[in-house]
Z-matrix of the N, CA and C atoms (Angstrom, degrees):
N
C 1 1.415
C 2 1.540 1 108.80
N 3 1.275 2 117.73 1 134.39
C 4 1.464 3 124.26 2 -178.68
C 5 1.536 4 110.75 3 -86.61
N 6 1.352 5 113.94 4 151.37
C 7 1.380 6 118.60 5 179.46
C 8 1.563 7 110.81 6 -80.00
N 9 1.362 8 113.32 7 154.94
C 10 1.493 9 117.40 8 175.87
C 11 1.519 10 110.74 9 -68.96
N 12 1.305 11 113.86 10 133.88
C 13 1.515 12 118.80 11 -176.51
C 14 1.500 13 115.15 12 -98.01
N 15 1.230 14 119.60 13 -5.96
C 16 1.525 15 119.69 14 -174.35
C 17 1.509 16 111.38 15 -104.33
N 18 1.351 17 118.96 16 22.08
C 19 1.444 18 125.61 17 174.15
C 20 1.531 19 112.62 18 -126.10
N 21 1.340 20 119.60 19 133.42
C 22 1.432 21 121.60 20 174.04
C 23 1.550 22 111.78 21 -75.36
N 24 1.351 23 118.74 22 -176.90
C 25 1.376 24 121.62 23 179.07
C 26 1.534 25 114.04 24 -67.10
N 27 1.227 26 120.44 25 -11.67
C 28 1.414 27 125.70 26 174.37
C 29 1.531 28 117.49 27 -100.88
N 30 1.323 29 111.63 28 1.30
C 31 1.495 30 119.42 29 176.09
C 32 1.535 31 110.68 30 87.31
N 33 1.337 32 121.57 31 11.44
C 34 1.426 33 123.96 32 177.39
C 35 1.537 34 107.38 33 -81.35
N 36 1.321 35 111.96 34 141.75
C 37 1.562 36 116.73 35 173.04
C 38 1.517 37 111.48 36 -72.71
N 39 1.360 38 115.79 37 142.84
C 40 1.414 39 121.24 38 171.80
C 41 1.450 40 112.68 39 -155.37
N 42 1.370 41 116.15 40 162.55
C 43 1.380 42 121.48 41 176.81
C 44 1.513 43 111.04 42 -79.69
N 45 1.346 44 122.41 43 128.90
C 46 1.427 45 125.67 44 -176.89
C 47 1.485 46 108.45 45 -59.75
N 48 1.314 47 121.00 46 139.98
C 49 1.464 48 124.93 47 173.94
C 50 1.510 49 110.08 48 -85.59
N 51 1.272 50 115.01 49 117.37
C 52 1.482 51 120.83 50 -174.57
C 53 1.541 52 109.64 51 -105.47
N 54 1.362 53 117.49 52 5.91
C 55 1.479 54 118.71 53 -171.42
C 56 1.515 55 114.43 54 -56.50
N 57 1.330 56 116.62 55 -32.43
C 58 1.496 57 120.02 56 -177.68
C 59 1.565 58 113.83 57 -87.16
N 60 1.269 59 116.63 58 -2.44
C 61 1.428 60 120.56 59 -179.93
C 62 1.521 61 113.25 60 -77.91
N 63 1.276 62 117.87 61 153.58
C 64 1.535 63 119.29 62 176.62
C 65 1.445 64 112.40 63 -84.74
N 66 1.324 65 118.31 64 149.18
C 67 1.411 66 121.43 65 173.78
C 68 1.421 67 111.61 66 -79.28
N 69 1.406 68 120.48 67 124.92
C 70 1.456 69 125.50 68 -176.19
C 71 1.517 70 108.11 69 -135.45
N 72 1.245 71 116.32 70 157.89
C 73 1.444 72 122.18 71 169.23
C 74 1.475 73 111.94 72 -69.90
N 75 1.270 74 119.17 73 127.48
C 76 1.579 75 121.63 74 -176.35
C 77 1.534 76 105.51 75 -137.48
N 78 1.321 77 111.25 76 139.50
C 79 1.453 78 122.24 77 177.20
C 80 1.510 79 108.54 78 -133.51
N 81 1.308 80 118.30 79 145.24
C 82 1.484 81 125.37 80 174.34
C 83 1.505 82 108.71 81 -138.31
N 84 1.355 83 112.86 82 144.56
C 85 1.461 84 121.06 83 179.98
C 86 1.523 85 105.81 84 -127.03
N 87 1.312 86 117.76 85 125.15
C 88 1.453 87 118.95 86 171.56
C 89 1.544 88 109.91 87 -127.97
N 90 1.294 89 114.56 88 159.59
C 91 1.422 90 124.33 89 -176.21
C 92 1.504 91 114.02 90 -142.85
N 93 1.316 92 119.08 91 157.43
C 94 1.455 93 125.81 92 172.48
C 95 1.545 94 106.89 93 -164.74
N 96 1.325 95 112.68 94 173.33
C 97 1.388 96 125.58 95 -168.86
C 98 1.469 97 114.49 96 -131.51
N 99 1.288 98 119.68 97 140.94
C 100 1.534 99 122.59 98 171.74
C 101 1.491 100 107.31 99 -126.28
N 102 1.360 101 116.22 100 127.18
C 103 1.440 102 120.28 101 177.43
C 104 1.552 103 109.32 102 -100.05
N 105 1.335 104 119.03 103 130.90
C 106 1.454 105 123.24 104 -179.17
C 107 1.479 106 111.79 105 -117.44
N 108 1.302 107 116.78 106 163.33
C 109 1.486 108 123.23 107 170.22
C 110 1.444 109 109.61 108 -63.27
N 111 1.310 110 120.15 109 164.47
C 112 1.393 111 125.48 110 175.86
C 113 1.513 112 109.42 111 -62.25
N 114 1.339 113 113.63 112 -43.04
C 115 1.556 114 118.23 113 -176.82
C 116 1.598 115 105.34 114 -64.81
N 117 1.244 116 120.05 115 -42.84
C 118 1.514 117 120.60 116 -176.55
C 119 1.538 118 108.47 117 -69.18
N 120 1.324 119 117.81 118 -40.84
C 121 1.504 120 119.32 119 178.69
C 122 1.507 121 111.58 120 -61.13
N 123 1.343 122 115.50 121 -43.38
C 124 1.429 123 123.00 122 -179.51
C 125 1.566 124 110.83 123 -62.90
N 126 1.324 125 115.01 124 -39.76
C 127 1.455 126 120.13 125 176.45
C 128 1.497 127 113.95 126 -67.02
N 129 1.349 128 115.28 127 -40.93
C 130 1.500 129 117.97 128 174.53
C 131 1.476 130 110.07 129 -59.77
N 132 1.322 131 117.23 130 -59.80
C 133 1.462 132 122.24 131 -177.29
C 134 1.547 133 112.94 132 -58.70
N 135 1.374 134 119.49 133 -32.52
C 136 1.400 135 119.46 134 178.20
C 137 1.545 136 116.18 135 -92.09
N 138 1.331 137 110.24 136 14.92
C 139 1.495 138 121.38 137 177.95
C 140 1.555 139 110.58 138 50.42
N 141 1.340 140 117.71 139 48.00
C 142 1.423 141 121.69 140 -176.52
C 143 1.500 142 112.27 141 -113.26
N 144 1.371 143 115.76 142 11.83
C 145 1.484 144 117.76 143 175.19
C 146 1.548 145 111.15 144 -78.62
N 147 1.347 146 111.29 145 123.72
C 148 1.514 147 115.09 146 -173.70
C 149 1.563 148 113.82 147 -58.56
N 150 1.249 149 119.38 148 -25.11
C 151 1.520 150 120.12 149 -176.02
C 152 1.516 151 109.69 150 -78.24
N 153 1.267 152 120.78 151 -9.63
C 154 1.523 153 124.58 152 179.20
C 155 1.509 154 111.01 153 121.99
N 156 1.343 155 111.07 154 -167.49
C 157 1.496 156 122.23 155 -178.29
C 158 1.524 157 109.03 156 -68.38
N 159 1.306 158 115.68 157 107.50
C 160 1.448 159 123.55 158 -176.72
C 161 1.516 160 112.48 159 -55.20
N 162 1.290 161 116.82 160 -45.30
C 163 1.525 162 119.74 161 -176.28
C 164 1.492 163 112.98 162 -68.60
N 165 1.344 164 115.20 163 -41.54
C 166 1.434 165 117.84 164 177.71
C 167 1.476 166 114.09 165 -65.95
N 168 1.336 167 117.35 166 -46.46
C 169 1.463 168 120.28 167 179.93
C 170 1.527 169 112.18 168 -63.61
N 171 1.354 170 115.39 169 -41.04
C 172 1.499 171 120.04 170 -175.84
C 173 1.506 172 106.92 171 -73.43
N 174 1.254 173 119.11 172 -31.57
C 175 1.521 174 121.36 173 175.16
C 176 1.550 175 111.76 174 -61.65
N 177 1.331 176 113.43 175 -50.62
C 178 1.540 177 119.79 176 179.92
C 179 1.483 178 106.76 177 -64.36
N 180 1.340 179 122.73 178 -38.26
C 181 1.421 180 122.73 179 -177.85
C 182 1.528 181 110.46 180 -66.76
N 183 1.324 182 116.73 181 -42.48
C 184 1.448 183 120.34 182 176.69
C 185 1.540 184 112.85 183 -60.35
N 186 1.279 185 118.48 184 -40.66
C 187 1.464 186 123.92 185 178.40
C 188 1.467 187 110.17 186 -64.56
N 189 1.319 188 114.75 187 -48.79
C 190 1.435 189 120.29 188 177.24
C 191 1.505 190 113.87 189 -56.64
N 192 1.340 191 113.66 190 -42.63
C 193 1.479 192 118.78 191 -176.78
C 194 1.473 193 108.50 192 -70.09
N 195 1.285 194 120.80 193 -37.89
C 196 1.518 195 117.87 194 179.73
C 197 1.504 196 110.58 195 -66.91
N 198 1.359 197 120.48 196 -29.84
C 199 1.413 198 125.14 197 177.45
C 200 1.457 199 111.14 198 -72.74
N 201 1.368 200 122.02 199 -24.84
C 202 1.463 201 119.80 200 -175.20
C 203 1.546 202 111.79 201 -113.70
N 204 1.320 203 115.54 202 24.53
C 205 1.526 204 122.65 203 -179.02
C 206 1.555 205 111.17 204 -49.95
N 207 1.348 206 115.27 205 -51.06
C 208 1.473 207 116.69 206 -178.28
C 209 1.532 208 117.62 207 -57.94
N 210 1.360 209 114.99 208 -24.09
C 211 1.419 210 119.63 209 177.78
C 212 1.612 211 111.21 210 -78.43
N 213 1.322 212 113.58 211 -14.93
C 214 1.546 213 117.96 212 -177.11
C 215 1.516 214 112.88 213 -106.44
N 216 1.338 215 116.94 214 -30.88
C 217 1.466 216 120.30 215 -174.77
C 218 1.568 217 102.55 216 -116.88
N 219 1.389 218 114.38 217 116.56
C 220 1.440 219 120.41 218 -166.99
C 221 1.584 220 115.05 219 -58.89
N 222 1.279 221 121.68 220 -32.48
C 223 1.499 222 118.85 221 -172.92
C 224 1.593 223 110.64 222 -104.15
N 225 1.268 224 114.99 223 14.09
C 226 1.497 225 117.52 224 174.81
C 227 1.495 226 111.98 225 -82.75
N 228 1.292 227 117.89 226 141.54
C 229 1.391 228 121.59 227 -178.86
C 230 1.547 229 107.10 228 -80.95
N 231 1.397 230 117.77 229 144.03
C 232 1.461 231 117.14 230 173.75
C 233 1.545 232 108.55 231 -68.64
N 234 1.309 233 113.75 232 130.25
C 235 1.499 234 120.88 233 -177.78
C 236 1.513 235 113.70 234 -125.59
N 237 1.303 236 116.37 235 148.09
C 238 1.447 237 121.42 236 175.25
C 239 1.511 238 104.70 237 -105.82
N 240 1.322 239 115.51 238 101.79
C 241 1.447 240 123.97 239 177.36
C 242 1.466 241 112.72 240 -61.14
N 243 1.432 242 117.13 241 140.35
C 244 1.460 243 119.62 242 168.06
C 245 1.460 244 113.25 243 -86.23
N 246 1.382 245 113.66 244 -23.25
C 247 1.472 246 120.50 245 178.60
C 248 1.556 247 108.85 246 -159.55
N 249 1.324 248 110.06 247 141.22
C 250 1.506 249 115.85 248 166.43
C 251 1.568 250 104.48 249 -141.73
N 252 1.333 251 115.96 250 131.05
C 253 1.410 252 118.68 251 -179.60
C 254 1.533 253 110.74 252 -139.21
N 255 1.242 254 120.64 253 136.41
C 256 1.477 255 127.45 254 178.52
C 257 1.512 256 111.81 255 -118.08
N 258 1.246 257 118.41 256 127.69
C 259 1.536 258 124.19 257 178.97
C 260 1.517 259 107.07 258 -130.25
N 261 1.336 260 110.36 259 159.52
C 262 1.437 261 118.84 260 -178.85
C 263 1.510 262 113.46 261 -128.01
N 264 1.361 263 118.18 262 143.85
C 265 1.509 264 120.58 263 170.25
C 266 1.542 265 104.19 264 -120.48
N 267 1.307 266 113.04 265 132.36
C 268 1.497 267 119.01 266 -179.47
C 269 1.556 268 106.33 267 -102.84
N 270 1.337 269 111.90 268 128.22
C 271 1.592 270 117.06 269 167.45
C 272 1.531 271 101.87 270 -109.13
N 273 1.324 272 110.16 271 96.65
C 274 1.488 273 117.68 272 -178.79
C 275 1.536 274 115.38 273 -60.65
N 276 1.389 275 113.38 274 -34.80
C 277 1.415 276 118.87 275 -174.97
C 278 1.518 277 111.28 276 -73.70
N 279 1.315 278 116.39 277 -37.84
C 280 1.510 279 125.88 278 176.10
C 281 1.531 280 114.65 279 -82.63
N 282 1.315 281 112.61 280 -5.27
C 283 1.510 282 118.61 281 -173.46
C 284 1.549 283 110.42 282 49.15
N 285 1.329 284 114.34 283 53.02
C 286 1.442 285 119.26 284 -179.35
C 287 1.530 286 109.84 285 -132.55
N 288 1.299 287 117.84 286 148.35
C 289 1.412 288 124.66 287 175.43
C 290 1.544 289 107.55 288 -124.05
N 291 1.402 290 114.89 289 124.32
C 292 1.471 291 114.40 290 177.07
C 293 1.558 292 105.05 291 -105.23
N 294 1.313 293 114.52 292 129.93
C 295 1.455 294 124.09 293 178.85
C 296 1.568 295 107.97 294 -102.27
N 297 1.305 296 114.83 295 139.00
C 298 1.521 297 120.19 296 175.65
C 299 1.523 298 104.64 297 -128.45
N 300 1.430 299 112.69 298 135.82
C 301 1.412 300 117.80 299 172.80
C 302 1.521 301 108.25 300 -123.54
N 303 1.342 302 115.55 301 130.57
C 304 1.488 303 122.40 302 176.12
C 305 1.529 304 106.33 303 -114.62
N 306 1.357 305 111.89 304 128.67
C 307 1.475 306 116.58 305 178.02
C 308 1.479 307 108.86 306 -124.95
N 309 1.322 308 121.27 307 144.77
C 310 1.436 309 123.62 308 -176.50
C 311 1.564 310 107.67 309 -139.61
N 312 1.318 311 114.12 310 155.07
C 313 1.475 312 122.47 311 -179.03
C 314 1.494 313 108.10 312 -168.76
N 315 1.435 314 111.28 313 156.99
C 316 1.479 315 119.78 314 166.86
C 317 1.509 316 104.64 315 -113.23
N 318 1.317 317 112.11 316 107.64
C 319 1.506 318 117.20 317 -173.49
C 320 1.470 319 115.07 318 -159.33
N 321 1.306 320 120.58 319 -175.40
C 322 1.439 321 125.21 320 -177.95
C 323 1.567 322 111.72 321 -95.37
N 324 1.311 323 114.26 322 -1.61
C 325 1.495 324 118.57 323 -179.34
C 326 1.499 325 111.01 324 -142.80
N 327 1.313 326 119.45 325 158.50
C 328 1.446 327 121.35 326 -170.58
C 329 1.531 328 113.83 327 -81.52
N 330 1.334 329 113.48 328 174.60
C 331 1.496 330 119.75 329 -177.78
C 332 1.524 331 112.20 330 -119.77
N 333 1.309 332 119.62 331 25.24
C 334 1.467 333 122.60 332 178.38
C 335 1.561 334 112.56 333 -64.07
N 336 1.323 335 115.50 334 -36.29
C 337 1.456 336 115.96 335 178.93
C 338 1.475 337 110.17 336 -74.59
N 339 1.271 338 120.24 337 -27.68
C 340 1.480 339 121.20 338 177.58
C 341 1.466 340 113.15 339 -68.54
N 342 1.376 341 113.48 340 -42.15
C 343 1.429 342 117.42 341 175.83
C 344 1.564 343 114.50 342 -67.69
N 345 1.311 344 115.39 343 -40.13
C 346 1.525 345 119.76 344 173.29
C 347 1.546 346 113.77 345 -63.99
N 348 1.337 347 115.63 346 -37.92
C 349 1.472 348 118.47 347 178.40
C 350 1.553 349 109.27 348 -71.01
N 351 1.357 350 117.43 349 -37.58
C 352 1.510 351 120.56 350 -179.17
C 353 1.519 352 109.47 351 -64.25
N 354 1.340 353 118.21 352 -44.90
C 355 1.458 354 120.37 353 -179.08
C 356 1.493 355 110.17 354 -67.04
N 357 1.352 356 116.82 355 -40.44
C 358 1.500 357 118.38 356 -179.45
C 359 1.509 358 109.83 357 -64.39
N 360 1.346 359 121.13 358 -44.11
C 361 1.416 360 122.68 359 179.97
C 362 1.575 361 113.72 360 -64.41
N 363 1.331 362 115.04 361 -32.98
C 364 1.446 363 119.96 362 175.82
C 365 1.513 364 110.73 363 -65.97
N 366 1.270 365 116.41 364 -45.19
C 367 1.510 366 120.95 365 178.20
C 368 1.515 367 113.51 366 -65.32
N 369 1.306 368 115.17 367 -42.71
C 370 1.501 369 122.68 368 177.18
C 371 1.524 370 109.63 369 -62.08
N 372 1.271 371 117.74 370 -38.68
C 373 1.451 372 119.59 371 177.55
C 374 1.497 373 114.64 372 -68.44
N 375 1.401 374 117.66 373 -35.56
C 376 1.430 375 121.67 374 171.69
C 377 1.609 376 109.24 375 -59.95
N 378 1.302 377 114.40 376 -42.89
C 379 1.417 378 119.53 377 179.90
C 380 1.562 379 110.22 378 -61.76
N 381 1.335 380 114.20 379 -47.46
C 382 1.514 381 119.03 380 -178.82
C 383 1.556 382 108.61 381 -56.83
N 384 1.310 383 114.33 382 -46.64
C 385 1.458 384 119.34 383 -171.38
C 386 1.518 385 112.20 384 -70.78
N 387 1.338 386 118.85 385 -22.80
C 388 1.427 387 120.28 386 -173.33
C 389 1.533 388 109.46 387 -113.81
N 390 1.231 389 124.93 388 1.90
C 391 1.432 390 128.58 389 -171.84
C 392 1.519 391 111.04 390 -64.57
N 393 1.308 392 119.25 391 -24.69
C 394 1.481 393 122.00 392 175.30
C 395 1.483 394 115.14 393 -65.01
N 396 1.331 395 113.59 394 -28.99
C 397 1.392 396 122.60 395 175.40
C 398 1.481 397 116.95 396 -89.03
N 399 1.370 398 114.09 397 -42.16
C 400 1.476 399 119.82 398 -169.84
C 401 1.529 400 106.98 399 -143.72
N 402 1.254 401 119.67 400 104.02
C 403 1.483 402 126.97 401 170.52
C 404 1.507 403 115.31 402 -79.58
N 405 1.367 404 118.68 403 -7.93
C 406 1.417 405 119.92 404 -175.37
C 407 1.522 406 113.51 405 -104.99
N 408 1.339 407 113.64 406 21.02
C 409 1.440 408 117.57 407 175.19
C 410 1.497 409 109.92 408 -61.31
N 411 1.363 410 116.26 409 146.94
C 412 1.418 411 120.60 410 -173.90
C 413 1.540 412 107.13 411 -123.98
N 414 1.328 413 115.67 412 118.94
C 415 1.477 414 122.09 413 174.75
C 416 1.557 415 106.01 414 -93.36
N 417 1.372 416 115.67 415 129.96
C 418 1.404 417 116.35 416 178.90
C 419 1.486 418 112.06 417 -151.91
N 420 1.314 419 114.83 418 176.17
C 421 1.514 420 125.25 419 172.01
C 422 1.564 421 113.37 420 58.46
N 423 1.321 422 118.29 421 28.55
C 424 1.431 423 119.07 422 176.20
C 425 1.569 424 105.49 423 -68.91
N 426 1.344 425 116.35 424 124.41
C 427 1.447 426 121.57 425 175.14
C 428 1.494 427 113.79 426 -161.97
N 429 1.301 428 111.81 427 162.21
C 430 1.487 429 120.28 428 172.07
C 431 1.503 430 112.81 429 -72.02
N 432 1.311 431 117.54 430 120.24
C 433 1.423 432 123.20 431 178.76
C 434 1.495 433 110.75 432 -85.20
N 435 1.368 434 115.93 433 -46.53
C 436 1.469 435 117.58 434 -177.70
C 437 1.508 436 109.50 435 -160.03
N 438 1.368 437 115.53 436 151.02
C 439 1.468 438 119.55 437 171.05
C 440 1.458 439 107.43 438 -141.20
N 441 1.308 440 116.26 439 150.35
C 442 1.433 441 121.47 440 178.07
C 443 1.572 442 108.40 441 -132.68
N 444 1.322 443 114.91 442 156.87
C 445 1.478 444 121.07 443 178.91
C 446 1.547 445 113.09 444 83.78
N 447 1.269 446 112.93 445 171.08
C 448 1.426 447 123.89 446 179.00
C 449 1.483 448 114.42 447 83.35
N 450 1.359 449 118.45 448 172.25
C 451 1.428 450 121.64 449 -178.03
C 452 1.449 451 116.63 450 -68.85
N 453 1.368 452 117.30 451 -25.61
C 454 1.436 453 118.63 452 -179.43
C 455 1.557 454 113.14 453 -81.86
N 456 1.325 455 114.88 454 -2.41
C 457 1.468 456 120.34 455 175.54
C 458 1.511 457 116.23 456 81.56
N 459 1.271 458 117.38 457 -165.47
C 460 1.439 459 123.95 458 -172.20
C 461 1.598 460 107.90 459 -88.80
N 462 1.323 461 115.29 460 152.54
C 463 1.407 462 120.38 461 177.78
C 464 1.510 463 109.36 462 -141.36
N 465 1.351 464 118.94 463 142.96
C 466 1.384 465 126.21 464 179.92
C 467 1.546 466 106.96 465 -137.91
N 468 1.228 467 120.73 466 128.86
C 469 1.450 468 127.36 467 -178.15
C 470 1.487 469 110.01 468 -62.39
N 471 1.354 470 115.07 469 130.55
C 472 1.505 471 116.60 470 176.28
C 473 1.520 472 111.01 471 -109.78
N 474 1.292 473 119.78 472 121.10
C 475 1.481 474 121.39 473 179.05
C 476 1.511 475 110.31 474 -75.03
């Protein structure tokens, strides 16, 4: 088990100093799911949500969220992403939408939090756009799927 890196020897929180780390290409992929009622799913797929096209707005929100992660999570370094992409898979039968966010960078620190923030914001935006129809939507299973690069090596989620 590794030690926590965001605390000094007195237990005070601090941002990790990455100045001595090498710049490497790093990528992270995160995903999560939102379950909707049949009525909400039909409205999304039929483009009948009054606030606009759910997928386009949620996609933009996820990308914006990934770019602003350091403003939301206190110990994250401000990063200039080289790529952020949000995609969706619809399971019409289960009334579920899976969102995936991929973030990439060439930097001294990873982009896992950016991918996780991006997918979270995309799912929260779907909730916001559909809440007039369904307040019981369930956001779940947000997790890191994969990461590459950096001194800790590659990671792939194991079910």
